[in-house]
C-alpha positions as CSV (number, residue, x, y, z in Angstrom):
1,M,-39.5,25.3,21.5
2,S,-42.2,24.0,19.2
3,P,-42.5,20.3,18.6
4,S,-41.5,20.7,14.9
5,S,-38.3,22.6,15.9
6,F,-37.5,19.9,18.5
7,F,-37.8,17.1,16.0
8,C,-35.9,19.0,13.4
9,R,-33.0,19.5,15.7
10,S,-33.2,15.9,16.9
11,G,-33.1,14.8,13.3
12,L,-30.0,16.9,12.6
13,M,-28.3,15.6,15.7
14,T,-29.1,12.0,14.6
15,L,-27.7,12.7,11.1
16,F,-24.6,14.3,12.6
17,L,-23.9,11.3,14.8
18,S,-24.5,8.9,11.9
19,V,-22.0,10.8,9.7
20,A,-19.5,10.9,12.5
21,L,-19.7,7.2,13.2
22,T,-19.5,6.4,9.4
23,T,-16.5,8.7,9.1
24,A,-14.7,7.0,12.0
25,S,-15.5,3.6,10.5
26,T,-14.2,4.6,7.1
27,A,-11.1,6.2,8.5
28,T,-10.2,2.8,10.1
29,A,-10.6,1.1,6.8
30,H,-8.3,3.3,4.7
31,D,-5.1,1.7,3.4
32,T,-1.7,3.3,2.8
33,W,0.7,2.5,0.0
34,V,3.9,3.9,-1.6
35,E,4.7,4.5,-5.2
36,I,7.9,5.4,-7.1
37,S,7.8,7.7,-10.2
38,S,10.0,5.2,-12.1
39,S,11.2,1.7,-11.1
40,D,14.0,1.9,-13.7
41,L,16.6,4.6,-12.9
42,H,20.2,5.5,-13.6
43,P,22.6,7.0,-11.1
44,G,21.8,10.7,-10.6
45,H,18.3,10.5,-12.0
46,I,15.6,12.2,-9.9
47,A,12.8,10.0,-8.5
48,Y,9.8,10.9,-6.4
49,V,8.4,8.6,-3.7
50,D,4.7,9.1,-3.0
51,L,3.0,8.1,0.2
52,K,-0.8,7.8,-0.4
53,L,-3.9,7.1,1.7
54,G,-7.1,5.7,0.2
55,N,-8.3,2.8,-1.9
56,H,-11.3,2.6,0.3
57,G,-13.7,2.2,-2.7
58,N,-14.8,-1.1,-4.1
59,D,-14.0,-3.0,-0.9
60,H,-10.5,-1.6,-0.7
61,R,-9.6,-2.5,-4.3
62,D,-8.7,0.6,-6.2
63,F,-6.3,3.6,-6.3
64,K,-8.7,6.2,-5.2
65,L,-7.3,8.7,-2.7
66,A,-9.2,9.4,0.6
67,G,-7.4,12.1,2.6
68,K,-3.7,12.3,3.6
69,V,-1.9,10.3,6.2
70,S,-0.4,12.0,9.3
71,L,3.4,11.7,9.1
72,E,3.6,11.6,12.9
73,T,2.1,8.1,13.0
74,C,4.2,6.4,10.3
75,T,7.6,5.7,9.0
76,L,8.9,6.2,5.4
77,A,12.4,5.2,4.3
78,V,14.4,3.8,1.4
79,I,16.8,0.9,1.9
80,D,19.7,0.8,-0.5
81,P,21.6,-2.2,-1.9
82,M,24.1,-1.9,1.0
83,K,21.2,-2.3,3.5
84,Q,21.5,1.3,4.6
85,S,18.2,3.1,5.5
86,L,17.5,6.7,4.6
87,D,14.6,8.4,6.3
88,L,12.3,10.1,3.8
89,K,9.8,11.8,6.2
90,S,11.9,14.9,6.6
91,R,12.0,15.2,2.8
92,C,8.2,15.0,2.3
93,V,6.4,17.8,0.6
94,D,2.6,18.2,0.7
95,A,1.1,17.6,-2.7
96,G,-2.4,18.6,-1.6
97,F,-4.1,22.0,-1.5
98,T,-5.8,21.4,1.9
99,T,-4.9,19.3,4.9
100,K,-6.9,16.3,3.7
101,E,-6.2,16.5,0.0
102,G,-3.5,14.9,-2.1
103,Y,-0.6,12.9,-0.7
104,W,3.0,13.3,0.5
105,T,5.9,13.2,-2.0
106,A,9.7,13.0,-1.3
107,R,12.5,13.8,-3.8
108,L,15.2,11.2,-4.1
109,V,18.5,11.0,-6.1
110,P,19.8,7.5,-5.8
111,R,23.5,6.8,-6.7
112,L,24.2,3.2,-5.9
113,H,23.6,0.5,-8.5
114,G,21.2,-2.3,-7.5
115,L,17.8,-2.9,-6.0
116,H,16.3,-0.3,-3.6
117,T,13.3,-0.9,-1.3
118,V,10.9,1.8,-0.3
119,W,9.4,0.8,3.1
120,H,6.5,2.3,5.0
121,T,4.9,1.3,8.3
122,M,2.0,2.8,10.3
123,E,0.0,2.1,13.4
124,S,-3.3,3.9,14.2
125,Q,-6.3,3.5,16.4
126,H,-9.9,4.7,15.9
127,G,-12.1,4.1,18.9
128,R,-11.4,0.6,20.1
129,A,-10.1,-0.7,16.7
130,R,-6.4,-0.8,16.0
131,T,-4.8,-1.0,12.5
132,V,-1.2,-1.9,11.6
133,K,0.0,-1.3,8.1
134,T,3.0,-1.8,5.9
135,G,3.8,-0.8,2.4
136,K,6.5,-1.5,-0.1
137,T,7.7,-0.6,-3.6
138,F,11.0,-1.2,-5.3
139,F,13.2,0.4,-7.9
140,A,16.5,-0.6,-9.6
141,V,19.4,1.6,-10.4
142,S,21.6,0.5,-13.3
143,G,24.3,2.0,-15.5
144,S,23.6,4.1,-18.6
145,G,22.6,1.7,-21.4
146,D,22.2,-1.3,-19.1
147,E,19.0,-3.2,-19.0
148,T,17.0,-3.3,-15.8
149,P,18.2,-6.4,-13.9
150,R,15.5,-9.1,-14.0
151,S,16.8,-11.5,-11.3
152,L,16.8,-9.2,-8.3
153,A,16.2,-10.9,-5.0
154,T,14.2,-9.5,-2.1
155,E,13.9,-10.6,1.5
156,P,11.6,-10.0,4.4
157,L,12.0,-6.8,6.4
158,G,10.6,-8.2,9.6
159,G,7.3,-6.2,9.5
160,P,4.3,-7.4,11.5
161,I,2.7,-8.2,8.1
162,E,4.3,-7.9,4.7
163,L,4.2,-8.9,1.1
164,V,7.5,-10.4,-0.1
165,P,8.0,-10.6,-3.9
166,L,9.2,-14.1,-5.0
167,T,9.8,-12.9,-8.5
168,S,11.8,-9.7,-9.4
169,P,9.8,-6.7,-8.3
170,V,11.1,-4.6,-11.2
171,G,11.3,-5.2,-14.9
172,G,8.2,-7.3,-15.2
173,I,6.2,-7.5,-18.4
174,R,2.7,-8.5,-19.4
175,G,2.3,-12.3,-19.5
176,E,5.0,-13.1,-16.9
177,A,3.8,-14.3,-13.5
178,I,4.0,-12.3,-10.4
179,R,4.5,-14.4,-7.2
180,V,4.4,-13.1,-3.7
181,Q,4.4,-14.5,-0.2
182,V,2.3,-13.2,2.6
183,L,4.0,-13.2,6.0
184,F,2.3,-12.5,9.3
185,K,4.7,-12.0,12.2
186,G,7.3,-13.7,10.2
187,Q,5.3,-16.8,9.3
188,P,3.5,-17.7,6.1
189,L,-0.2,-16.7,6.1
190,P,-2.4,-19.3,4.3
191,E,-5.9,-18.6,2.9
192,A,-5.3,-14.8,2.7
193,R,-7.1,-12.9,0.1
194,V,-4.5,-11.2,-2.2
195,S,-5.8,-8.6,-4.6
196,F,-3.7,-7.6,-7.7
197,I,-5.3,-4.3,-8.6
198,P,-4.4,-2.7,-12.0
199,R,-4.7,1.1,-12.0
200,S,-6.6,1.2,-15.3
201,Q,-9.2,-1.4,-14.5
202,K,-12.0,-2.0,-12.0
203,L,-12.4,-5.2,-10.1
204,A,-15.7,-7.0,-10.0
205,E,-17.8,-7.0,-6.9
206,G,-17.2,-9.8,-4.4
207,F,-14.2,-12.0,-5.2
208,D,-12.7,-11.2,-8.6
209,Q,-11.5,-14.4,-10.1
210,Q,-9.3,-12.5,-12.6
211,F,-7.4,-10.3,-10.2
212,E,-7.6,-12.0,-6.8
213,R,-6.1,-15.1,-5.3
214,H,-6.0,-17.0,-2.0
215,S,-2.6,-17.7,-0.6
216,D,-1.6,-21.4,-0.3
217,G,-0.2,-23.2,2.7
218,N,3.1,-21.4,2.3
219,G,1.5,-18.0,2.0
220,H,2.2,-17.9,-1.7
221,A,0.0,-16.3,-4.3
222,E,0.6,-16.1,-8.1
223,F,-0.9,-13.8,-10.7
224,T,-0.2,-13.4,-14.4
225,P,-1.0,-9.9,-15.7
226,S,-2.7,-9.7,-19.1
227,V,-2.0,-6.0,-19.5
228,G,0.9,-3.7,-18.7
229,D,0.0,-1.4,-15.8
230,R,0.9,-0.3,-12.3
231,Y,-0.4,-2.9,-9.9
232,L,-1.4,-2.3,-6.3
233,I,-1.2,-5.7,-4.4
234,V,-3.1,-5.7,-1.1
235,V,-3.8,-8.2,1.7
236,H,-5.9,-7.6,4.8
237,H,-5.9,-9.8,7.9
238,A,-8.4,-9.2,10.7
239,T,-7.7,-10.5,14.2
240,T,-9.1,-10.4,17.7
241,E,-5.8,-9.3,19.0
242,S,-6.6,-6.8,21.9
243,G,-4.8,-4.6,24.3
244,A,-5.6,-2.1,27.1
245,S,-7.0,0.5,24.7
246,Y,-8.3,-1.7,21.8
247,D,-10.4,-4.7,21.2
248,S,-9.3,-5.9,17.8
249,T,-6.4,-5.4,15.3
250,K,-6.5,-5.3,11.6
251,Y,-3.3,-5.9,9.6
252,V,-2.8,-4.5,6.1
253,A,0.1,-5.0,3.7
254,T,0.5,-3.3,0.3
255,L,3.0,-3.6,-2.5
256,T,3.1,-1.6,-5.8
257,M,4.8,-3.0,-8.9
258,D,5.1,-1.8,-12.5
259,V,4.4,-4.2,-15.4
260,A,5.5,-3.2,-18.9
261,E,3.2,-3.9,-21.9
262,F,6.1,-5.4,-23.8
263,R,9.9,-5.6,-23.5
264,P,11.7,-2.9,-25.6
C-alpha cells in the first residue's frame, strides 16, 4: 500500500469515528414530546396524539424533528377524567417514510367530558450516559356549544421528573400567564432553566430573557405569552447519578400547550 493510500484510508477512518461519536452524543441529547391535534374537543370528535423526537437544534430549544423514537423503550397513554389509563402504543401509526423520518401518531376518540392527560415516559442509554424523559400534553372534552373549561386542575403523575401546570393547561390566551412547577423525584426543583418555546419563533442564543425563566425555591416558573402559538415547555436536569452500566443521568421533562391569540 502506498503512503498516500494509507493516509487517505486513515483519514476516512478518523472521519468515520468522529461522525459516529458525534451521532452518539447527539442521540443522547434528543428530547421527546407529545402533541394533540386539538386541545378543545367535543365527545366523539377525532383527535390525533403525536409522539415526536427532536428539538436538538438551538441548544434543545425548537420544534425540529431528529429521527423517530423506538416504541419499545417508551410508554404512551391517555388518562381520562376518571383516572383510567388507555395505552396508545398499540394504536401508533408511523407518519414517516423511512425508519428515522417523521413521528408516531395515534388516533383517539374521547367520549368523557373533562380534562384528559397525554403522558409519555422513556428511558434510554447511549454508551455510559443514561437519559430519563417524560412528556405531557392536555386536552378538554366539553359538550356541544360549551366553552372550554378554564379552571381545570392538574396534579403530579409521580414521574421521575415532570412539569406540572399550575394554571389551566387548556384554553389559555395571549397575555395570560402560564405557571408551571418543576418536580424532580416528587420534590420541587429550584434554579431549573425552563424554556417556553413558541413554534413560530426562534429563541436567542444563550439564555433568552423573553422565553426562558429559572424556577424559584418552590420549583415554580411563570411566563406570559405575547403571541398566540403552540408552546413547547422544556426543562433539563443533569446529575451524576450512576449505576452498574452508566456514569451519569440526565432528566428531561416536556409539556406542550396551546395559547389562543384572542378569546372568541
